[in-house]
C-alpha positions as CSV (number, residue, x, y, z in Angstrom):
1,M,116.4,26.1,-156.3
2,L,116.1,23.0,-154.3
3,S,118.0,19.9,-155.3
4,L,116.0,16.6,-155.8
5,Q,117.6,15.4,-152.5
6,E,116.4,18.4,-150.6
7,Q,112.9,18.2,-152.1
8,F,112.3,14.5,-151.7
9,G,114.8,13.2,-149.2
10,Q,115.2,9.5,-149.1
11,I,111.6,8.8,-150.3
12,D,110.8,5.2,-151.2
13,I,111.0,5.0,-155.0
14,Y,107.7,3.1,-155.2
15,L,106.0,5.8,-153.1
16,F,107.5,8.4,-155.5
17,D,105.8,6.4,-158.3
18,Q,102.4,6.9,-156.6
19,L,103.1,10.7,-156.6
20,L,104.0,10.6,-160.3
21,K,100.7,8.8,-161.0
22,G,98.8,11.6,-159.3
23,R,97.3,9.4,-156.6
24,I,98.4,11.5,-153.7
25,S,96.7,14.8,-154.1
26,P,98.3,18.1,-152.9
27,G,97.0,19.2,-149.5
28,T,95.4,15.9,-148.5
29,R,96.1,14.1,-145.2
30,I,99.0,11.7,-145.2
31,L,99.4,9.3,-142.2
32,D,102.7,7.4,-142.0
33,A,102.1,4.4,-139.7
34,G,105.5,3.4,-138.4
35,C,107.2,6.5,-139.7
36,G,110.7,5.9,-138.3
37,G,112.7,9.1,-138.7
38,G,110.4,10.4,-141.4
39,R,112.3,9.7,-144.6
40,N,109.1,9.3,-146.6
41,L,107.6,12.6,-145.4
42,I,110.0,15.3,-146.3
43,Y,108.3,16.2,-149.6
44,F,104.8,16.1,-148.0
45,L,105.9,18.3,-145.2
46,R,107.6,20.8,-147.5
47,E,104.6,20.9,-149.9
48,G,101.9,21.6,-147.4
49,Y,100.2,18.3,-147.0
50,D,98.4,17.6,-143.7
51,V,101.0,15.1,-142.4
52,C,100.4,12.8,-139.4
53,A,102.7,10.0,-138.2
54,A,103.0,7.4,-135.5
55,D,105.9,5.3,-134.3
56,A,106.5,3.3,-131.1
57,D,110.1,4.6,-130.8
58,P,110.4,8.0,-129.0
59,H,113.7,8.8,-130.8
60,S,112.0,8.3,-134.2
61,L,109.2,10.6,-133.2
62,E,111.5,13.3,-132.0
63,S,113.2,13.1,-135.5
64,I,110.0,13.6,-137.4
65,R,108.8,16.3,-135.0
66,S,112.1,18.1,-135.6
67,L,111.5,17.8,-139.3
68,A,108.0,19.1,-139.0
69,R,109.1,22.1,-136.9
70,S,111.6,23.0,-139.7
71,L,109.5,22.3,-142.8
72,A,105.9,22.7,-141.6
73,P,105.8,24.6,-138.4
74,A,102.0,25.2,-138.6
75,L,101.3,21.5,-138.1
76,P,100.2,20.7,-134.5
77,S,102.5,18.5,-132.4
78,S,99.5,16.2,-131.8
79,N,99.9,15.0,-135.4
80,F,102.9,13.1,-134.3
81,R,102.3,10.4,-131.8
82,I,104.4,7.8,-129.9
83,E,102.2,4.8,-130.6
84,A,102.4,1.3,-132.0
85,V,100.7,0.9,-135.4
86,E,98.1,-1.4,-134.0
87,Q,97.3,1.0,-131.2
88,M,97.1,4.4,-133.0
89,S,94.7,6.9,-131.5
90,F,93.9,8.7,-134.7
91,D,90.2,8.8,-135.6
92,D,88.7,6.3,-137.9
93,A,88.8,7.2,-141.6
94,C,90.9,10.3,-141.0
95,A,93.6,9.9,-143.7
96,D,93.5,10.1,-147.5
97,T,96.7,8.1,-147.8
98,V,98.2,5.7,-145.3
99,I,101.9,4.7,-145.6
100,S,103.3,1.5,-144.1
101,S,106.9,1.2,-145.3
102,A,109.0,-1.6,-144.0
103,V,106.8,-2.0,-140.9
104,L,104.4,-5.0,-141.2
105,H,107.3,-7.6,-141.5
106,F,108.1,-6.9,-137.8
107,A,104.9,-8.6,-136.8
108,R,105.4,-11.3,-134.2
109,D,102.8,-13.7,-135.6
110,D,99.6,-13.9,-137.6
111,A,97.5,-12.2,-134.9
112,H,100.0,-9.3,-134.6
113,F,100.2,-8.9,-138.4
114,E,96.4,-8.7,-138.6
115,A,96.3,-6.2,-135.7
116,M,98.9,-4.0,-137.4
117,L,97.1,-4.2,-140.8
118,H,93.8,-3.4,-139.2
119,G,95.3,-0.4,-137.4
120,C,96.5,1.0,-140.7
121,W,93.2,0.3,-142.6
122,R,91.0,1.7,-139.8
123,V,92.4,5.2,-140.3
124,L,92.0,5.2,-144.1
125,K,89.1,7.0,-145.7
126,P,86.8,5.3,-148.1
127,G,88.4,6.0,-151.5
128,G,91.8,6.4,-149.9
129,L,95.1,4.8,-150.9
130,F,97.1,2.4,-148.8
131,F,100.8,2.1,-149.7
132,C,102.7,-0.8,-148.1
133,R,106.1,-2.2,-148.6
134,L,107.0,-5.3,-146.6
135,G,109.1,-8.4,-146.6
136,S,107.9,-11.5,-148.4
137,T,109.0,-14.9,-149.5
138,I,108.2,-14.1,-153.2
139,G,111.3,-15.1,-155.2
140,M,113.1,-16.2,-152.1
141,E,111.3,-19.4,-151.3
142,G,114.4,-21.5,-151.3
143,R,116.6,-19.1,-149.5
144,V,114.7,-18.3,-146.3
145,E,114.4,-20.7,-143.3
146,R,111.0,-21.0,-141.6
147,I,111.2,-20.6,-137.8
148,Q,107.6,-20.8,-136.9
149,G,104.4,-19.9,-138.7
150,R,105.3,-17.1,-141.1
151,R,108.4,-16.1,-139.1
152,H,111.5,-16.7,-141.2
153,R,115.3,-16.3,-140.9
154,L,116.7,-14.5,-143.9
155,P,120.1,-15.1,-145.4
156,D,121.5,-12.1,-143.6
157,G,120.5,-13.6,-140.3
158,S,117.6,-11.3,-139.5
159,Q,114.2,-12.7,-138.6
160,R,111.0,-11.3,-140.2
161,Y,107.3,-12.1,-140.7
162,L,107.1,-12.8,-144.4
163,V,104.0,-12.7,-146.5
164,D,103.3,-14.3,-149.9
165,E,101.0,-13.5,-152.8
166,A,98.2,-15.7,-151.4
167,L,98.2,-14.0,-148.0
168,L,98.1,-10.6,-149.6
169,A,95.2,-11.5,-151.9
170,A,93.2,-13.0,-149.0
171,A,93.9,-9.9,-146.8
172,A,92.8,-7.6,-149.6
173,E,89.6,-9.5,-150.1
174,R,88.8,-9.4,-146.3
175,L,89.3,-5.7,-146.3
176,G,87.1,-5.2,-149.4
177,A,90.1,-3.5,-151.1
178,E,91.1,-3.3,-154.7
179,L,94.7,-3.5,-156.0
180,A,95.8,-0.1,-157.3
181,D,98.9,-1.7,-159.0
182,P,100.0,-5.3,-159.5
183,L,102.3,-6.6,-156.8
184,K,105.9,-5.6,-157.4
185,T,108.7,-7.4,-155.7
186,T,112.4,-6.5,-155.5
187,I,115.0,-9.1,-154.5
188,V,117.9,-7.5,-152.9
189,Q,121.0,-9.4,-153.8
190,N,119.5,-12.7,-152.7
191,Q,119.4,-11.4,-149.1
192,R,115.8,-10.3,-148.8
193,S,112.6,-9.8,-150.8
194,M,110.5,-6.6,-150.5
195,T,107.0,-6.5,-152.0
196,T,105.1,-3.3,-152.8
197,W,101.4,-3.7,-152.1
198,V,99.1,-0.7,-153.0
199,L,95.4,-0.8,-152.3
200,W,92.4,1.4,-152.9
201,N,89.8,1.5,-150.1
202,R,86.9,1.4,-152.4
203,P,83.6,2.6,-150.9
204,A,81.0,-0.2,-150.6
């Protein structure tokens, strides 16, 4: 019998919450946009989902390809692509669920953020679920230092593109999206703020 660690790996707890709510149906297509080493995909690979992933880093892609060869050898290698989120070559509306976990806060500026967000949204089917975790200023307004635009320096010295509630609300309206859950924000020991943003791509 598999342990929880073996079954789910280091899955994001808020993504796990979406599973518990029954919003990510077995066997559907999952696309992880900016997948890193694939920590959020172990369960989906093991359970027979149609997993796709993209990341601009070749080493990260080799890690997820290795996982796929071990856990889901029937998946084609073309499901895993060395591509930036804003330049993914997957077809429009190809995925039932799109994951963007700790990716969008690496945007250089507003235009880059919009390009990355559009890249994720373009591949999501009508009726599909967009799961996003990203850095924000929420609850950290007095602890981050603005560099330029929405680029900020965090207390730990790192620099990130940080959103706020108004930006996320405006973006959802432009996309014609509907919140699946209220925004949830976690402040990590006064060093950074991570917001969970989950949207339905409601058909027109």
